DRENZA-603383 format. One line per field, with one value per residue (C-alpha): residue number from 1; residue in three letters; x, y, z. Coordinates in nm, 3 decimals. Example, Ala and Ser with C-alpha at 12.3 -4.5 7.8 and 13.67 -1.06 7.14 Angstrom:
REM DRENZA-603383
num c(1:2)
residu c(ALA:SER)
east c(1.230:1.367)
north c(-0.450:-0.106)
up c(0.780:0.714)
//
This chain:
REM DRENZA-603383
num c(1:2:3:4:5:6:7:8:9:10:11:12:13:14:15:16:17:18:19:20:21:22:23:24:25:26:27:28:29:30:31:32:33:34:35:36:37:38:39:40:41:42:43:44:45:46:47:48:49:50:51:52:53:54:55:56:57:58:59:60:61:62:63:64:65:66:67:68:69:70:71:72:73:74:75:76:77:78:79:80:81:82:83:84:85:86:87:88:89:90:91:92:93:94:95:96:97:98:99:100:101:102:103:104:105:106:107:108:109:110:111:112:113:114:115:116:117:118:119:120:121:122:123:124:125:126:127:128:129:130:131:132:133:134:135:136:137:138:139:140:141:142:143:144:145:146:147:148:149:150:151:152:153:154:155:156:157:158:159:160:161:162:163:164:165:166:167:168:169:170:171:172:173:174:175:176:177:178:179:180:181:182:183:184:185:186:187:188:189:190:191:192:193:194:195:196:197:198:199:200:201:202:203:204:205:206:207:208:209:210:211:212:213:214:215:216:217:218:219:220:221:222:223:224:225:226:227:228:229:230:231:232:233:234:235:236:237:238:239:240:241:242:243:244:245:246:247:248:249:250:251:252:253:254:255:256:257:258:259:260:261:262:263:264:265:266:267:268:269:270:271:272:273:274:275:276:277:278:279:280:281:282:283:284:285:286:287:288:289:290:291:292:293:294:295:296:297:298:299:300:301:302:303:304:305:306:307:308:309:310:311:312:313:314:315:316:317:318:319:320:321:322:323:324:325:326:327:328:329:330:331:332:333:334:335:336:337:338:339:340:341:342:343:344:345:346:347:348:349:350:351:352:353:354:355:356:357:358:359:360:361:362:363:364:365:366:367:368:369:370:371:372:373:374:375:376:377:378:379:380:381:382:383:384:385:386:387:388:389:390:391:392:393:394:395:396:397:398:399:400:401:402:403:404:405:406:407:408:409:410:411:412:413:414:415:416:417:418:419:420:421:422:423:424:425:426:427:428:429:430:431:432:433:434:435:436:437:438:439:440:441:442:443:444:445:446:447:448:449:450:451:452:453:454:455:456:457:458:459:460:461:462:463:464:465:466:467:468:469:470:471:472:473:474:475:476:477:478:479:480:481:482:483:484:485:486:487:488:489:490:491:492:493:494:495:496:497:498:499:500:501:502:503:504:505:506:507:508:509:510:511:512:513:514:515:516:517:518:519:520:521:522:523:524:525:526:527:528:529:530:531:532:533:534:535:536:537:538:539:540:541:542:543:544:545:546:547:548:549:550:551:552:553:554:555:556:557:558:559:560:561:562:563:564:565:566:567:568:569:570:571:572:573:574:575:576:577:578:579:580:581:582:583:584:585:586:587:588:589:590:591:592:593:594:595:596:597:598:599:600:601:602:603:604:605:606:607:608:609:610:611:612:613:614:615:616:617:618:619:620:621:622:623:624:625:626:627:628:629:630:631:632:633:634:635:636:637:638:639:640:641:642:643:644:645:646:647:648:649:650:651:652:653:654:655:656:657:658:659:660:661:662:663:664:665:666:667:668:669:670:671:672:673:674:675:676:677:678:679:680:681:682:683:684:685:686:687:688)
residu c(MET:ASN:PRO:PRO:ALA:SER:LEU:LEU:PRO:VAL:ILE:GLU:ILE:PHE:SER:HIS:CYS:LEU:ILE:THR:LEU:ILE:LEU:PRO:ASN:SER:ASN:PHE:ASN:PHE:ILE:SER:PHE:HIS:PRO:ILE:PHE:VAL:HIS:LEU:LYS:THR:ALA:HIS:LEU:PHE:GLN:TYR:ARG:THR:ASN:GLY:SER:TYR:TYR:TRP:SER:PRO:PHE:ILE:HIS:GLU:ASN:ILE:THR:TYR:ARG:MET:HIS:ARG:PRO:LEU:CYS:TRP:SER:THR:VAL:PHE:PRO:GLU:SER:PRO:LEU:TYR:ASN:GLY:GLU:PHE:PRO:HIS:SER:ARG:ILE:PHE:PRO:SER:ILE:TRP:GLY:SER:PRO:GLY:PRO:VAL:TYR:PHE:ILE:PHE:LEU:ALA:ASN:SER:GLN:GLN:LYS:MET:GLU:ILE:GLN:LEU:ASP:GLN:LEU:HIS:SER:VAL:ILE:SER:HIS:THR:ASP:LEU:ASN:PHE:MET:GLY:ASN:ARG:GLU:PHE:CYS:VAL:PHE:VAL:ASP:THR:PRO:ASP:ALA:ASN:PRO:LYS:PHE:TYR:HIS:LEU:ASN:ARG:TYR:HIS:ARG:LEU:SER:GLU:ILE:VAL:HIS:PRO:ASN:PRO:VAL:PRO:ILE:GLN:LEU:VAL:HIS:LYS:PHE:PRO:LYS:PHE:THR:GLU:PHE:HIS:CYS:PRO:ARG:ARG:ASN:LEU:HIS:GLU:CYS:TYR:PHE:LEU:LEU:ASP:LYS:ARG:ALA:ASP:LEU:ILE:SER:THR:THR:PHE:ALA:PRO:TYR:PHE:TRP:ILE:TYR:PRO:ASN:TRP:MET:ASP:ASP:LEU:ARG:PRO:VAL:TYR:THR:TYR:ARG:THR:ASN:PHE:ARG:ARG:ILE:GLN:SER:LYS:TYR:PHE:PHE:THR:THR:LYS:TYR:PRO:ASP:TRP:PHE:SER:VAL:ALA:ASP:ASP:SER:LYS:ASN:PHE:ASP:ASP:PHE:LEU:ALA:TYR:THR:ILE:PHE:SER:GLU:THR:LEU:TYR:ASN:LEU:THR:ILE:PRO:ALA:GLU:VAL:ASP:VAL:GLU:GLU:LYS:TYR:LEU:TYR:PHE:GLY:SER:SER:ASP:PHE:ARG:PHE:GLU:ARG:GLY:ASN:HIS:GLN:ILE:ILE:MET:LEU:ALA:ARG:ARG:ALA:CYS:SER:PHE:ILE:ALA:CYS:TYR:GLY:VAL:GLU:HIS:GLU:LYS:SER:TYR:GLU:LEU:PHE:THR:LYS:PRO:PHE:ASP:LYS:VAL:VAL:TRP:ILE:LEU:ILE:SER:LEU:VAL:ILE:THR:VAL:PHE:MET:ALA:MET:SER:ASN:PHE:LEU:SER:GLY:PRO:SER:ASN:VAL:ASP:MET:VAL:ILE:VAL:SER:PHE:SER:ILE:LEU:LEU:GLU:VAL:SER:LEU:SER:SER:LEU:ILE:THR:LYS:VAL:ILE:PRO:ARG:LYS:MET:ARG:ALA:LEU:PHE:TRP:PHE:TRP:ILE:LEU:THR:CYS:VAL:THR:ILE:ILE:CYS:MET:TYR:LYS:ASP:VAL:PHE:THR:ALA:GLU:VAL:ILE:LYS:PRO:TYR:ARG:ARG:ASN:PRO:VAL:TRP:SER:HIS:ILE:TYR:ASP:LEU:GLU:GLY:LEU:GLY:PHE:LYS:PHE:LEU:LEU:PRO:LEU:LYS:ALA:HIS:ILE:ASP:TYR:GLU:ASN:ALA:TYR:GLY:GLN:GLY:ARG:GLN:ALA:GLU:SER:ILE:VAL:SER:ILE:GLU:PHE:ALA:TRP:LYS:PHE:GLN:GLU:ALA:ALA:LEU:TYR:GLU:GLY:ASN:LEU:THR:ARG:LEU:ALA:GLY:TYR:ARG:ARG:ILE:GLY:ARG:ALA:LEU:LEU:GLY:GLY:ARG:ASP:LEU:VAL:TYR:SER:LYS:THR:HIS:PHE:SER:LYS:GLY:SER:GLN:SER:GLY:ARG:ARG:ILE:TRP:GLN:GLU:LEU:HIS:HIS:LYS:TRP:GLY:ALA:ASP:LEU:TYR:SER:ASN:LEU:SER:ARG:CYS:THR:ARG:LYS:PHE:ALA:TYR:VAL:ASP:TYR:THR:GLU:ASN:ILE:ASP:ALA:MET:LEU:PRO:PHE:LEU:ASN:ASP:ASN:GLY:ASP:GLY:ILE:VAL:PHE:MET:LYS:GLY:ALA:ASP:ASP:GLY:PHE:LEU:SER:THR:SER:VAL:GLY:PHE:GLN:VAL:ASP:SER:THR:HIS:ARG:LYS:ASN:PHE:VAL:TYR:GLY:ARG:LEU:LYS:GLY:LEU:ILE:SER:SER:GLY:ILE:TYR:HIS:TRP:TRP:GLU:LYS:TRP:PHE:LYS:LYS:SER:ARG:PRO:ARG:LYS:LEU:PHE:MET:TYR:TYR:ALA:ASN:TRP:THR:LYS:PRO:ILE:VAL:ASN:GLU:LEU:GLU:ARG:ARG:ASP:PHE:ARG:THR:LYS:PHE:LEU:THR:THR:CYS:LYS:ILE:TRP:GLY:TYR:CYS:CYS:VAL:ALA:CYS:GLY:LEU:VAL:CYS:MET:LEU:GLU:ILE:GLY:LYS:SER:ILE:ILE:GLU:LYS:ILE:ILE:VAL:GLN:LYS:ARG:LYS:LYS:ASN:THR:LEU:LYS:THR:ALA:PHE:VAL:HIS)
east c(5.102:4.881:4.549:4.218:4.150:3.809:3.985:4.085:3.716:3.597:3.859:3.771:3.401:3.469:3.765:3.604:3.557:3.803:3.905:4.024:4.165:4.145:4.434:4.515:4.897:5.150:5.218:4.998:5.174:4.939:4.978:4.693:4.659:4.408:4.489:4.417:4.441:4.575:4.491:4.660:4.432:4.270:3.911:3.777:4.033:3.906:3.917:3.552:3.383:3.121:2.783:2.863:3.177:3.095:3.014:3.345:3.582:3.800:3.795:4.144:4.165:4.011:4.317:4.387:4.335:4.235:4.060:3.802:3.528:3.164:2.978:3.168:3.168:3.371:3.438:3.590:3.693:3.749:3.956:3.902:3.559:3.574:3.427:3.090:2.967:2.741:3.036:3.257:3.076:3.169:3.542:3.754:3.875:3.532:3.375:3.142:2.787:2.696:3.021:2.985:2.729:2.803:2.742:2.980:3.011:3.128:3.230:3.298:3.466:3.285:3.462:3.478:3.515:3.176:2.822:2.693:2.364:2.547:2.754:2.455:2.249:2.534:2.576:2.195:2.169:2.446:2.308:1.948:2.059:2.235:2.059:1.931:2.053:2.412:2.431:2.423:2.482:2.643:2.566:2.657:2.746:2.896:3.101:3.139:3.370:3.415:3.630:3.362:3.091:3.041:3.107:2.805:2.701:2.456:2.328:2.169:1.828:1.902:1.529:1.445:1.443:1.109:1.250:1.538:1.379:1.157:0.949:1.001:0.888:0.562:0.615:0.350:0.390:0.372:0.694:0.870:0.779:0.872:1.222:1.402:1.690:1.950:1.936:2.162:2.341:2.551:2.841:2.952:3.332:3.349:3.184:3.237:3.158:2.799:2.759:2.825:2.540:2.299:2.397:2.355:2.019:1.893:2.004:1.821:1.501:1.513:1.572:1.286:1.049:1.123:1.271:0.931:0.801:1.093:1.024:0.819:0.717:0.832:0.520:0.326:0.520:0.626:1.004:1.046:1.377:1.450:1.112:0.884:0.521:0.267:0.025:-0.343:-0.445:-0.210:-0.339:-0.697:-0.630:-0.440:-0.720:-0.996:-0.853:-0.562:-0.624:-0.864:-0.741:-0.426:-0.615:-0.868:-1.081:-0.795:-1.017:-1.134:-0.768:-0.681:-0.956:-0.834:-0.464:-0.316:-0.143:-0.011:0.310:0.111:-0.112:0.187:0.337:0.016:0.030:0.391:0.340:-0.013:0.082:0.296:0.002:-0.236:-0.357:-0.104:-0.162:0.036:0.184:0.183:0.562:0.858:1.233:1.404:1.665:1.402:1.314:1.444:1.302:1.132:1.108:0.891:0.964:1.182:1.496:1.793:2.001:2.364:2.500:2.763:2.646:2.527:2.164:1.924:1.777:1.472:1.466:1.128:1.184:1.374:1.245:1.323:1.210:1.054:0.889:0.591:0.556:0.340:0.576:0.681:0.425:0.329:0.095:0.195:0.121:-0.233:-0.157:0.027:-0.314:-0.342:-0.009:0.003:-0.220:0.066:0.434:0.705:0.760:0.404:0.387:0.716:0.589:0.265:0.464:0.694:0.396:0.269:0.622:0.634:0.297:0.435:0.747:0.546:0.309:0.597:0.750:0.420:0.366:0.062:-0.099:0.079:0.230:-0.006:-0.310:-0.153:-0.085:-0.441:-0.602:-0.378:-0.435:-0.810:-0.834:-0.677:-0.922:-1.219:-1.299:-1.482:-1.299:-1.394:-1.458:-1.106:-0.937:-0.990:-0.871:-0.561:-0.438:-0.270:-0.434:-0.128:-0.137:-0.508:-0.480:-0.204:-0.398:-0.710:-0.489:-0.387:-0.752:-0.823:-0.514:-0.636:-0.960:-0.778:-0.546:-0.834:-1.028:-0.724:-0.653:-1.021:-1.007:-0.682:-0.781:-1.111:-0.935:-0.672:-0.933:-1.100:-0.771:-0.602:-0.298:0.038:0.246:0.602:0.763:1.074:1.233:1.277:1.512:1.536:1.884:1.731:1.536:1.842:1.964:1.622:1.610:1.336:1.241:1.180:0.888:1.000:0.792:0.879:0.944:0.640:0.717:0.499:0.755:0.783:0.406:0.368:0.643:0.500:0.152:0.291:0.443:0.804:1.044:1.282:1.644:1.804:1.721:1.769:1.397:1.314:1.198:1.492:1.760:2.029:1.987:2.065:2.389:2.468:2.398:2.625:2.921:2.925:3.275:3.226:3.165:2.829:2.600:2.294:2.462:2.665:2.334:2.198:2.522:2.445:2.096:2.219:2.483:2.242:1.984:2.239:2.376:2.733:2.723:2.705:2.405:2.439:2.212:2.110:1.846:1.622:1.555:1.284:1.284:1.043:1.091:1.293:1.644:1.952:2.081:1.904:1.749:1.616:1.386:1.073:0.929:0.570:0.367:0.130:-0.132:-0.156:-0.210:-0.367:-0.018:0.099:-0.161:-0.158:0.220:0.253:-0.047:0.115:0.248:0.413:0.648:0.906:0.799:0.858:0.738:0.980:0.856:0.880:0.771:0.479:0.346:0.390:0.203:-0.077:-0.106:-0.077:-0.428:-0.581:-0.386:-0.482:-0.848:-0.897:-1.127:-0.855:-0.719:-0.373:-0.186:0.083:0.351:0.592:0.971:1.127:1.382:1.243:1.595:1.656:1.775:1.718:1.751:1.663:1.350:1.273:1.306:1.631:1.609:1.873:2.052:1.936:2.006:2.008:1.733:1.564:1.191:1.089:1.308:1.158:0.793:0.873:1.014:0.709:0.466:0.642:0.712:0.358:0.208:0.026:0.228:0.155:-0.216:-0.262:-0.040:-0.280:-0.578:-0.451:-0.375:-0.722:-0.931:-0.716:-0.503:-0.272:-0.385:-0.107:-0.320:-0.622:-0.825:-0.846:-0.892:-1.232:-1.114:-1.141:-1.202:-1.200:-1.463:-1.417:-1.572:-1.316:-1.482:-1.467:-1.092:-1.039:-0.933:-1.158:-1.192:-0.827:-0.835:-1.159:-1.049:-0.732:-0.951:-1.157:-0.849:-0.705:-1.038:-1.039:-0.682:-0.783:-1.084:-0.862:-0.618:-0.899:-1.030:-0.682:-0.656:-1.003:-0.910:-0.590:-0.793:-1.036:-0.750:-0.581:-0.898:-0.943:-0.585:-0.612:-0.924:-0.750:-0.455:-0.687:-0.871:-0.539:-0.427:-0.753:-0.718:-0.361:-0.467:-0.740:-0.514:-0.257:-0.522:-0.658:-0.314:-0.250)
north c(17.412:17.105:17.072:17.059:16.724:16.707:16.699:16.332:16.201:16.408:16.261:15.913:15.968:16.100:15.875:15.733:16.086:16.314:16.539:16.894:17.052:17.433:17.562:17.935:17.851:17.578:17.566:17.262:16.943:16.689:16.337:16.138:15.784:15.904:16.106:16.472:16.786:17.065:17.415:17.706:17.998:18.231:18.143:18.490:18.561:18.296:18.382:18.386:18.295:18.552:18.433:18.571:18.357:18.075:17.822:17.858:17.914:17.604:17.388:17.410:17.029:16.979:16.795:16.557:16.189:15.972:15.651:15.602:15.361:15.442:15.643:15.938:16.234:16.545:16.687:17.013:17.056:17.399:17.339:17.703:17.847:18.081:18.425:18.329:18.517:18.438:18.395:18.134:17.831:17.972:17.956:17.775:17.529:17.360:17.150:17.328:17.325:17.131:16.946:16.697:16.406:16.310:16.510:16.789:16.826:17.144:17.057:17.339:17.251:17.425:17.707:17.629:18.004:18.092:17.979:17.701:17.880:18.180:17.976:17.783:18.098:18.264:17.966:17.941:18.314:18.292:17.984:18.110:18.415:18.194:18.121:17.759:17.723:17.805:17.546:17.218:16.906:17.098:16.997:17.214:17.068:17.187:16.927:16.920:16.691:16.685:16.451:16.331:16.251:16.118:16.359:16.502:16.675:16.962:16.921:17.224:17.207:17.411:17.446:17.603:17.961:18.113:18.335:18.487:18.571:18.873:18.677:18.318:18.011:17.869:17.540:17.349:17.468:17.114:17.027:17.335:17.214:16.857:16.937:17.207:17.421:17.180:16.811:16.678:16.343:16.162:15.954:15.643:15.649:15.270:15.308:15.659:15.542:15.490:15.868:15.938:15.711:15.862:16.198:16.107:15.936:16.251:16.469:16.249:16.258:16.641:16.677:16.434:16.610:16.980:16.999:16.952:17.272:17.476:17.399:17.631:17.652:17.987:18.052:18.070:18.391:18.725:18.759:19.086:19.073:19.031:18.859:18.638:18.765:18.480:18.538:18.574:18.273:18.040:18.160:18.107:17.750:17.663:17.787:17.623:17.282:17.209:17.385:17.118:16.805:16.666:16.483:16.716:16.652:16.642:16.708:17.033:17.127:17.046:17.275:17.562:17.509:17.728:17.434:17.081:17.201:17.410:17.105:16.878:17.124:17.107:16.728:16.725:16.972:16.880:16.749:17.050:17.287:17.111:17.303:17.583:17.950:18.098:18.440:18.722:18.719:18.492:18.560:18.434:18.266:18.046:17.851:17.579:17.622:17.357:17.471:17.207:17.046:17.258:17.253:17.138:17.419:17.344:17.459:17.328:17.111:16.764:16.803:16.516:16.469:16.293:16.305:16.311:16.392:16.584:16.924:17.082:17.356:17.360:17.609:17.670:17.878:17.906:18.068:17.831:17.565:17.444:17.150:16.872:16.908:16.807:16.590:16.359:16.253:16.017:15.853:15.827:15.512:15.309:15.364:15.376:15.000:14.916:15.155:15.012:14.657:14.754:14.911:14.608:14.370:14.583:14.578:14.207:14.176:14.392:14.177:13.856:13.998:14.082:13.737:13.570:13.797:13.955:14.297:14.629:14.738:15.033:14.806:14.589:14.894:15.017:14.691:14.631:14.982:14.963:14.686:14.906:15.190:14.949:15.000:14.707:14.602:14.233:14.218:14.341:14.088:13.808:14.015:14.183:13.915:13.608:13.279:13.156:13.460:13.462:13.244:13.477:13.793:13.667:13.628:13.986:14.087:13.921:14.089:14.428:14.377:14.354:14.646:14.873:14.802:14.886:15.197:15.324:15.271:15.453:15.727:15.792:15.810:16.047:16.282:16.351:16.371:16.712:16.781:16.671:16.979:17.022:17.330:17.484:17.444:17.150:17.226:17.550:17.622:17.628:17.940:18.160:18.122:18.201:18.530:18.444:18.656:18.464:18.530:18.439:18.421:18.640:18.505:18.468:18.766:19.054:19.315:19.178:19.158:19.524:19.641:19.447:19.587:19.941:19.888:19.886:19.683:19.434:19.557:19.226:18.863:18.801:18.866:18.563:18.236:18.022:18.284:18.100:17.806:18.022:18.115:17.752:17.668:17.953:17.821:17.486:17.422:17.084:16.990:16.799:16.937:16.962:17.127:17.354:17.466:17.543:17.734:17.962:18.023:18.099:18.350:18.513:18.565:18.689:18.927:18.811:18.918:18.723:18.756:19.067:19.100:19.454:19.609:19.712:19.499:19.714:20.048:20.256:20.291:20.081:19.956:20.037:19.762:19.472:19.224:18.882:18.823:18.984:18.924:18.811:18.753:18.464:18.712:18.884:18.585:18.790:18.928:18.583:18.505:18.844:18.816:18.446:18.425:18.671:18.382:18.605:18.730:18.507:18.461:18.153:18.118:17.931:17.773:17.455:17.147:17.073:17.427:17.401:17.071:17.223:17.542:17.386:17.235:17.561:17.783:17.550:17.580:17.886:17.979:18.154:17.841:17.898:17.590:17.607:17.340:17.235:17.201:16.865:16.872:16.826:16.834:17.208:17.356:17.015:17.001:16.769:16.838:16.698:16.767:16.905:16.914:17.100:16.912:16.980:16.874:16.493:16.318:16.522:16.539:16.668:16.417:16.131:16.252:16.292:15.942:15.795:15.986:15.888:15.523:15.464:15.605:15.881:16.153:16.021:15.970:16.330:16.452:16.280:16.418:16.773:16.733:16.607:16.822:17.141:17.162:17.461:17.737:17.962:18.231:18.388:18.409:18.033:17.949:17.790:17.616:17.239:17.114:17.254:17.508:17.519:17.222:16.977:16.958:17.329:17.320:17.061:17.192:16.981:17.240:17.218:16.838:16.823:17.108:16.900:16.597:16.797:16.938:16.595:16.478:16.768:16.690:16.334:16.451:16.663:16.380:16.150:16.408:16.438:16.058:16.049:16.314:16.122:15.802:15.974:16.128:15.789:15.622:15.897:15.864:15.488:15.520:15.759:15.525:15.231:15.421:15.526:15.164:15.053:15.314:15.220:14.857:14.928:15.134:14.856:14.603:14.824:14.870:14.499)
up c(16.514:16.587:16.400:16.588:16.747:16.568:16.229:16.244:16.300:16.006:15.772:15.897:15.828:15.470:15.399:15.074:14.942:14.771:15.063:15.025:15.345:15.354:15.568:15.630:15.632:15.628:16.008:16.067:16.176:16.030:15.896:15.748:15.618:15.355:15.041:15.087:14.885:15.102:14.983:15.155:15.136:15.387:15.372:15.317:15.035:14.793:14.421:14.339:14.012:13.924:13.799:13.452:13.400:13.632:13.362:13.192:13.484:13.553:13.865:14.022:14.037:13.692:13.534:13.815:13.751:14.048:14.145:14.410:14.502:14.447:14.549:14.421:14.661:14.736:15.083:15.180:15.541:15.704:16.027:16.110:16.051:15.749:15.731:15.587:15.289:14.997:14.748:14.906:14.749:14.410:14.454:14.201:14.463:14.469:14.188:13.952:14.059:13.748:13.718:14.001:13.977:14.335:14.654:14.764:15.137:15.310:15.670:15.903:16.239:16.517:16.693:17.061:17.141:17.003:17.083:16.859:16.794:16.664:16.430:16.298:16.248:16.059:15.824:15.769:15.690:15.430:15.249:15.256:15.051:14.797:14.465:14.468:14.106:14.219:14.493:14.294:14.510:14.796:15.152:15.447:15.791:16.119:16.304:16.679:16.872:17.253:17.443:17.677:17.421:17.075:16.787:16.609:16.294:16.236:15.882:15.723:15.552:15.250:15.171:15.510:15.381:15.489:15.761:15.562:15.223:15.146:14.891:14.996:14.804:14.932:15.122:15.337:15.694:15.827:15.641:15.782:16.137:16.061:15.916:16.114:15.994:16.126:16.193:16.464:16.412:16.679:16.542:16.740:16.770:16.717:16.370:16.233:15.877:15.978:16.034:15.664:15.556:15.806:15.673:15.310:15.383:15.551:15.263:15.019:15.231:15.253:14.883:14.797:15.033:14.958:14.604:14.418:14.581:14.439:14.077:13.844:13.486:13.346:13.141:13.467:13.566:13.439:13.474:13.665:13.847:14.125:14.173:13.964:13.943:13.918:13.637:13.702:13.484:13.681:14.019:13.897:13.779:14.087:14.313:14.103:14.049:14.278:14.611:14.742:14.562:14.416:14.141:13.968:13.665:13.413:13.109:13.265:13.343:12.975:12.851:13.068:12.982:12.715:12.534:12.585:12.754:12.997:13.079:13.119:13.373:13.572:13.562:13.686:13.969:14.072:14.405:14.491:14.419:14.654:14.959:14.905:14.904:14.609:14.690:14.430:14.405:14.468:14.453:14.144:14.352:14.501:14.187:13.962:13.605:13.401:13.043:12.887:12.554:12.330:12.119:12.325:12.481:12.422:12.745:12.973:13.261:13.333:13.204:13.192:12.847:12.712:12.331:12.167:11.795:11.542:11.439:11.102:10.880:10.535:10.298:10.080:9.756:9.452:9.208:8.926:9.026:8.679:8.597:8.360:7.991:7.919:7.615:7.846:7.965:7.665:7.708:8.084:8.121:7.993:8.051:7.776:7.786:7.708:7.414:7.283:7.309:7.122:6.844:6.833:6.787:6.492:6.342:6.371:6.190:5.911:5.881:5.882:5.621:5.385:5.438:5.353:5.052:5.212:5.148:5.185:5.521:5.533:5.533:5.803:6.022:5.972:6.055:6.358:6.505:6.434:6.690:6.954:6.862:6.875:6.505:6.349:6.037:6.045:5.675:5.602:5.831:5.592:5.298:5.471:5.711:5.546:5.621:5.816:6.044:6.131:6.451:6.581:6.483:6.668:6.974:6.927:6.921:7.251:7.401:7.274:7.457:7.787:7.702:7.600:7.922:8.128:7.928:7.969:8.347:8.393:8.148:8.321:8.658:8.524:8.380:8.717:8.916:8.963:8.764:8.887:8.967:8.862:9.033:8.889:9.232:9.465:9.763:9.960:9.833:9.483:9.581:9.652:9.294:9.156:9.350:9.598:9.898:10.226:10.459:10.808:11.136:11.431:11.771:12.000:12.220:12.324:12.225:11.868:11.839:11.940:11.714:11.414:11.483:11.485:11.138:11.252:11.050:11.201:11.187:11.262:11.180:11.557:11.593:11.382:11.545:11.436:11.362:11.557:11.324:11.024:11.200:11.258:10.892:10.776:10.972:10.798:10.649:10.476:10.113:10.128:9.860:10.075:10.373:10.144:9.998:10.345:10.411:10.113:10.237:10.590:10.472:10.229:10.509:10.750:10.488:10.542:10.917:11.237:11.467:11.669:11.971:12.046:12.260:11.971:11.671:11.505:11.325:11.126:10.754:10.518:10.567:10.368:10.147:9.980:10.218:10.101:10.392:10.535:10.881:10.939:11.256:11.313:11.448:11.121:10.902:10.615:10.548:10.467:10.207:10.047:9.988:9.912:9.678:9.438:9.228:8.973:9.240:9.401:9.768:9.990:10.344:10.582:10.909:11.115:10.912:11.131:11.086:10.708:10.701:10.910:10.693:10.340:10.323:10.446:10.194:9.905:10.018:9.805:9.517:9.318:9.172:9.334:9.427:9.693:9.722:9.996:9.953:9.910:10.202:10.552:10.707:10.674:11.007:11.170:11.557:11.839:12.047:12.388:12.759:12.887:13.266:13.448:13.724:14.084:14.435:14.465:14.285:14.009:14.073:13.725:13.539:13.736:13.664:13.297:13.266:13.433:13.214:12.895:12.980:13.097:12.775:12.951:12.786:12.426:12.501:12.606:12.324:12.070:12.262:12.235:11.858:11.792:12.027:12.046:11.734:11.725:11.496:11.381:11.229:11.388:11.069:11.028:11.386:11.317:10.996:11.032:10.673:10.318:10.243:9.865:9.701:9.575:9.230:9.202:9.244:8.975:8.637:8.417:8.149:8.035:8.017:7.822:7.590:7.528:7.452:7.215:7.045:6.994:6.855:6.621:6.511:6.450:6.241:6.038:5.997:5.894:5.652:5.494:5.470:5.324:5.069:4.997:4.956:4.718:4.527:4.509:4.385:4.116:4.008:3.996:3.777:3.547:3.518:3.449:3.177:3.014:3.020:2.859:2.581:2.520:2.508:2.246:2.039:2.037:1.939:1.658:1.520:1.508)
//
């Protein structure tokens, strides 16, 4: 059986691509000078990959190594028109929708026994009902070759879907008229290769023109399958700012946006919202999804990534936050080295005094220390200090003047400063051994909010914001101390079980078994402070580090004298944050916009503006808090420091009193001894 005559021109046009020829049987007598994969399979009996297993099902030619010139492309030729249905693009004989960076062409040879209009309408109907997200870089063409004319292609506009969809995606009507369902190309027989470049250029133009209108930000819609329902707030903003202009007052848009990601989405899609009537609903198969900045989704596929930062978790607690001992206030102005040197100088003076046969060591110590205490003993210097040491001792006096001034400055500053705190814990894995209970934030979802408001307890840690990171930490198998500590925390929070996703994650009443975590919701911020401020009980609140940094000044702004401290490790549950844009047909509109906004500095300028003008408030009851309310002086614990000063002064007075009594006693004893000596001397003289 001879193949159709139109097959040879098609192979010539796509000769630089990897060609797969779909044949119903092996009765074709065909020889080609180009490498071709021949797949024998009746077109309507393909083994389909269902959507559920599509990402992991293998490509039938996946393990084949080949060389080809750029640009990379795949082409699949159907010599006999297949029985069109919505599943045939998902067969294992075609590259995965996210597995091919180059275009994938489906070329159907026209059936001469059937009208061309019927064939085109049938192909258009099938492709129009195919999910855009499951089409990848596929292009669909019908090839016609007649002996008396140049061959021609009918290239399908995959975005021309208005007539086939119940809830179609809105597209400007002028574009629909300008780009019909099929574009006809005539291929000169003398230069068939030119036809491929015309076809590729047309596909790029259609993608660049139409693809921007098929993107959406999910937070603008309610996900009600099989349609997306646009939210009222989005429709209001689109009508107010973008219906009449592409470039509105961006400050007004920023004020009306929910957050920075919401505003950024309006910035990206501003031109696609212009002069467009937004319907109430749109089919889910009509939209590419832009998720904004978030943790990277580790999914298979050639995503395009822009990394912004690293996000990690930390914790705060007040249990075991003890201040330094108050007597250290008097030694802190100098470190150990300075005190050792001072003691060494006095010791040298004592040694020199003994060598020069000077007064007692006690007198030398008293005189040397009196200089440090600013006690005037100038009359004793000439009596106690040997003549040969006086020049050196006067140098010591000048040195003491400088030392005393420095000591006074530092001491005064230390008195008015708050105490340095020394918690009994440092890292988060220290808490597990101390028996702490962890307060964890729930995911920002309406179902979790309603359940928490009704007093229902979370059954599974799945409901927690970063539960999947606990699972990841628990699976660590290495020996690094820090990561092994995180592993202990992850396993303790999971209770020794893997994450199990079920339909319900909340129940009334308490749970069986001991659980070391308790859920909290940002809407009920009073629950956080009421639990965390009980410093006699072991509670720690875990959240993203930026949230902890934002909350810590507010929590410490209390009149109860409670001091909250943050954990030492900011790398707990660390993950990458940025934009992960799913691959789309041809050039990626969203990825290009994001690169332009970031490289130009516009993105970072607006990010700083939102942080300054519209800082994110996690808890409702401090939404209007901008600076400390409790006076800083009221929070300082001056009383303890001054009481300590008074105690030390009292101890010194007692010591001085004891020394004074010793001196008095010494003088009395010396007088008694002198009197006895005199008596003994008189007796001895009288006897003689």
